[in-house]
C-alpha positions in Angstrom: 0.0 0.0 0.0 2.8 2.4 0.8 4.2 1.8 -2.6 1.0 2.8 -4.2 0.9 6.0 -2.0 4.5 6.8 -3.1 3.8 6.2 -6.7 0.7 8.5 -6.4 2.8 11.2 -4.8 5.3 11.0 -7.6 2.6 11.4 -10.2 1.2 14.5 -8.5 4.7 16.0 -8.1 5.6 14.9 -11.6 2.7 16.5 -13.3 2.9 19.7 -11.2 6.7 19.9 -12.0 5.9 19.5 -15.7 3.1 22.0 -15.6 5.5 24.5 -13.9 8.2 23.9 -16.5 5.8 24.3 -19.3 4.5 27.5 -17.8 8.0 28.8 -17.4 8.8 28.0 -21.1 5.5 29.6 -22.2 6.3 32.8 -20.2 9.8 32.9 -21.7 8.5 32.5 -25.2 5.9 35.1 -24.7 8.4 37.6 -23.2 10.7 36.9 -26.2 7.8 37.3 -28.7 6.7 40.6 -27.0 10.3 42.0 -27.1 10.4 41.1 -30.8 7.0 42.9 -31.4 8.2 45.9 -29.6 11.4 45.9 -31.6 9.6 45.5 -34.8 7.1 48.3 -34.0 9.9 50.7 -33.1 11.7 50.0 -36.3 8.6 50.3 -38.4 7.7 53.7 -36.8 11.3 54.9 -37.5 10.9 53.8 -41.1 7.5 55.4 -41.3 9.0 58.6 -40.2 11.8 58.4 -42.7 9.6 57.6 -45.6 6.7 59.7 -44.5 3.7 59.2 -46.8 5.2 56.6 -49.2 5.4 53.6 -46.8 3.2 54.7 -43.9 0.2 52.5 -45.0 2.5 49.5 -45.4 4.2 50.0 -42.0 0.8 50.5 -40.4 -0.5 47.2 -41.9 2.6 45.3 -40.7 2.3 46.9 -37.3 -1.4 45.9 -37.0 -0.6 42.4 -38.2 2.1 42.0 -35.6 -0.1 43.4 -32.9 -2.9 41.0 -33.9 -0.5 38.1 -33.7 0.7 39.2 -30.2 -2.8 39.5 -28.9 -3.6 36.0 -30.1 -0.5 34.7 -28.5 -1.5 36.3 -25.2 -5.0 34.9 -25.4 -3.6 31.4 -26.1 -1.1 31.8 -23.2 -3.9 32.9 -20.9 -6.1 29.9 -21.8 -3.0 27.6 -21.5 -2.2 29.0 -18.0 -5.8 28.7 -16.8 -6.0 25.0 -18.0 -2.6 24.3 -16.3 -3.8 26.0 -13.1 -7.0 23.9 -13.1 -4.9 20.8 -13.6 -2.6 21.7 -10.7 -5.7 22.5 -8.5 -7.3 19.2 -9.3 -4.0 17.3 -8.6 -3.6 19.1 -5.3 -7.2 18.5 -4.4 -6.8 14.8 -5.2 -3.8 14.6 -3.1 -5.4 16.3 -0.2 -8.4 14.1 -0.4 -6.2 11.0 -0.4 -3.9 12.2 2.3 -5.9 14.5 4.5 -3.9 14.1 7.7 -0.6 14.6 5.9 -2.0 17.8 4.3 -3.2 19.0 7.8 0.2 18.3 9.3 2.0 20.1 6.4 -0.3 23.0 6.7 0.2 23.2 10.5 4.0 23.0 10.1 4.0 25.8 7.5 1.8 27.8 9.8 4.1 27.3 12.8 7.3 28.1 10.7 5.6 31.3 9.3 4.5 32.4 12.7 8.0 31.9 14.2 9.6 33.9 11.3 7.1 36.7 11.7 7.5 36.8 15.5 11.2 37.2 15.0 10.8 40.5 13.2 
């Protein structure tokens, strides 16, 4: 039976670790994409100033397209993060239901440690 519990714990920790790693990768990708969008926008605006009326429409169209892409990437990341958050919450809920006394003990220990740290200040 202990083997089953340990295997169950590993599955919870494994899926949470994978979710956190995927979330970190998604955030990094989003940040890189946003930096790229900002850089592109700045260069297009500089180009539009240089070329004034000739290429202003083209620069505006490219800027709008890039902005649309960034918005859709943000919405996809938001949906992905929400789904991962729900998965993590379900995993935690399943663990707590299966190991209620361990969860209570862990919560009490964290509370005592936090109380001691706050009392020292």
